[in-house]
DRENFILUM-691041 format. One line per field, with one value per residue: x, y, z of N, C-alpha, C in turn. Coordinates in steps of 0.1 Angstrom, whole numbers, plus 5000, padded with zeros to 4 digits. Example, Ala and Ser with C-alpha at 12.3 -4.5 7.8 and 13.67 -1.06 7.14 Angstrom:
<recs>
n_c1	(5132, 5128)
n_c2	(4943, 4978)
n_c3	(5078, 5071)
ca_c1	(5123, 5137)
ca_c2	(4955, 4989)
ca_c3	(5078, 5071)
c_c1	(5132, 5129)
c_c2	(4967, 5000)
c_c3	(5078, 5079)
</recs>
This chain:
<recs>
n_c1	(6112, 6136, 6142, 6140, 6117, 6097, 6065, 6049, 6041, 6027, 6009, 5975, 5953, 5934, 5940, 5926, 5906, 5897, 5912, 5895, 5872, 5849, 5849, 5826, 5815, 5815, 5795, 5772, 5744, 5736, 5708, 5686, 5666, 5641, 5638, 5617, 5616, 5597, 5596, 5610, 5605, 5623, 5640, 5659, 5683, 5687, 5707, 5694, 5703, 5710, 5685, 5673, 5689, 5681, 5655, 5656, 5644, 5621, 5587, 5557, 5542, 5555, 5576, 5606, 5627, 5648, 5674, 5671, 5694, 5694, 5679, 5678, 5655, 5628, 5628, 5610, 5602, 5595, 5571, 5555, 5556, 5541, 5515, 5511)
n_c2	(5750, 5732, 5705, 5696, 5686, 5699, 5712, 5702, 5724, 5720, 5699, 5690, 5705, 5688, 5658, 5634, 5637, 5630, 5640, 5667, 5664, 5679, 5692, 5676, 5686, 5713, 5718, 5715, 5731, 5754, 5750, 5773, 5783, 5806, 5825, 5842, 5869, 5869, 5890, 5914, 5913, 5910, 5892, 5862, 5840, 5806, 5777, 5746, 5722, 5730, 5736, 5711, 5698, 5712, 5704, 5678, 5655, 5670, 5671, 5660, 5685, 5706, 5734, 5745, 5767, 5795, 5817, 5852, 5871, 5898, 5910, 5892, 5878, 5855, 5834, 5820, 5797, 5814, 5810, 5799, 5818, 5839, 5832, 5834)
n_c3	(6272, 6289, 6287, 6262, 6252, 6235, 6228, 6199, 6176, 6153, 6158, 6163, 6187, 6196, 6194, 6191, 6173, 6140, 6109, 6094, 6109, 6132, 6165, 6185, 6208, 6205, 6188, 6202, 6214, 6240, 6260, 6272, 6299, 6307, 6335, 6358, 6381, 6411, 6427, 6418, 6391, 6371, 6345, 6339, 6324, 6326, 6324, 6311, 6322, 6347, 6358, 6357, 6376, 6399, 6400, 6409, 6432, 6438, 6447, 6429, 6411, 6424, 6418, 6403, 6419, 6419, 6431, 6427, 6408, 6409, 6430, 6450, 6454, 6448, 6420, 6393, 6367, 6337, 6323, 6343, 6363, 6355, 6360, 6387)
ca_c1	(6115, 6150, 6144, 6140, 6104, 6089, 6052, 6049, 6031, 6019, 5999, 5962, 5951, 5925, 5946, 5917, 5898, 5903, 5913, 5883, 5861, 5847, 5847, 5812, 5810, 5813, 5782, 5760, 5739, 5731, 5694, 5684, 5652, 5639, 5631, 5612, 5616, 5584, 5596, 5613, 5600, 5634, 5642, 5673, 5684, 5693, 5709, 5684, 5709, 5709, 5671, 5672, 5695, 5673, 5642, 5658, 5638, 5609, 5574, 5549, 5535, 5565, 5583, 5620, 5629, 5662, 5675, 5672, 5707, 5693, 5673, 5678, 5641, 5625, 5625, 5604, 5602, 5587, 5557, 5548, 5556, 5530, 5502, 5510)
ca_c2	(5738, 5728, 5691, 5693, 5681, 5711, 5709, 5703, 5734, 5715, 5690, 5696, 5705, 5677, 5648, 5623, 5640, 5627, 5651, 5671, 5663, 5690, 5688, 5674, 5694, 5727, 5718, 5714, 5744, 5754, 5753, 5782, 5784, 5819, 5826, 5856, 5871, 5872, 5902, 5926, 5911, 5909, 5879, 5857, 5827, 5795, 5765, 5736, 5712, 5735, 5734, 5696, 5694, 5717, 5697, 5665, 5654, 5677, 5663, 5663, 5698, 5716, 5741, 5749, 5781, 5799, 5831, 5863, 5877, 5912, 5914, 5880, 5873, 5841, 5833, 5807, 5796, 5825, 5806, 5796, 5830, 5848, 5828, 5837)
ca_c3	(6281, 6288, 6285, 6248, 6249, 6231, 6222, 6184, 6172, 6141, 6162, 6167, 6201, 6199, 6186, 6190, 6162, 6127, 6101, 6088, 6119, 6141, 6179, 6187, 6219, 6200, 6180, 6211, 6218, 6254, 6261, 6283, 6304, 6312, 6349, 6361, 6396, 6416, 6435, 6410, 6378, 6361, 6339, 6338, 6317, 6334, 6316, 6314, 6330, 6361, 6362, 6359, 6389, 6410, 6400, 6415, 6445, 6441, 6445, 6417, 6413, 6429, 6408, 6406, 6423, 6420, 6437, 6417, 6410, 6410, 6443, 6460, 6455, 6443, 6406, 6388, 6352, 6333, 6319, 6355, 6371, 6350, 6365, 6401)
c_c1	(6129, 6152, 6143, 6126, 6094, 6076, 6053, 6038, 6023, 6008, 5986, 5961, 5942, 5930, 5936, 5907, 5905, 5903, 5900, 5871, 5861, 5845, 5832, 5807, 5808, 5800, 5770, 5756, 5733, 5716, 5691, 5669, 5651, 5632, 5628, 5611, 5602, 5584, 5599, 5609, 5610, 5635, 5657, 5673, 5692, 5695, 5699, 5690, 5709, 5695, 5668, 5677, 5687, 5660, 5643, 5652, 5626, 5597, 5567, 5542, 5544, 5573, 5597, 5620, 5643, 5662, 5678, 5686, 5706, 5688, 5673, 5664, 5640, 5622, 5619, 5604, 5592, 5573, 5549, 5546, 5545, 5517, 5500, 5504)
c_c2	(5734, 5714, 5687, 5688, 5693, 5705, 5712, 5712, 5730, 5705, 5697, 5696, 5694, 5665, 5636, 5625, 5636, 5640, 5654, 5670, 5675, 5684, 5687, 5683, 5709, 5729, 5718, 5729, 5744, 5757, 5761, 5783, 5798, 5819, 5840, 5857, 5875, 5885, 5915, 5925, 5910, 5894, 5875, 5844, 5818, 5783, 5754, 5725, 5717, 5733, 5720, 5692, 5700, 5710, 5683, 5665, 5662, 5668, 5668, 5676, 5709, 5722, 5744, 5763, 5784, 5813, 5841, 5869, 5892, 5917, 5903, 5875, 5859, 5842, 5819, 5808, 5806, 5821, 5803, 5809, 5839, 5844, 5830, 5850)
c_c3	(6278, 6285, 6270, 6243, 6246, 6225, 6207, 6180, 6160, 6145, 6166, 6182, 6206, 6190, 6183, 6179, 6149, 6119, 6094, 6097, 6127, 6155, 6181, 6199, 6215, 6193, 6189, 6215, 6232, 6253, 6273, 6286, 6310, 6325, 6351, 6376, 6400, 6423, 6426, 6396, 6367, 6357, 6338, 6331, 6325, 6325, 6320, 6323, 6345, 6366, 6365, 6373, 6400, 6411, 6407, 6429, 6448, 6439, 6433, 6420, 6418, 6418, 6412, 6409, 6424, 6426, 6426, 6419, 6411, 6424, 6454, 6463, 6450, 6428, 6402, 6373, 6347, 6329, 6332, 6364, 6367, 6356, 6380, 6405)
</recs>
């Protein structure tokens, strides 16, 4: 940078963390829900926050359905797909 405002390489990338603290977002584990395709039978993992978003507005008893990335079929949560 020609303006002389070089980034201090000694500064932390997360200056709001106190020394010795870890980034709390790195400690969060993604919770994955296994979905199974009703057509091809393959399974795929979907993050739980995505499942929660898809469940918004569903009536009681309705299940979240997603599109299978393998065959474009219908996927349901694996524990529910086995009973169909």
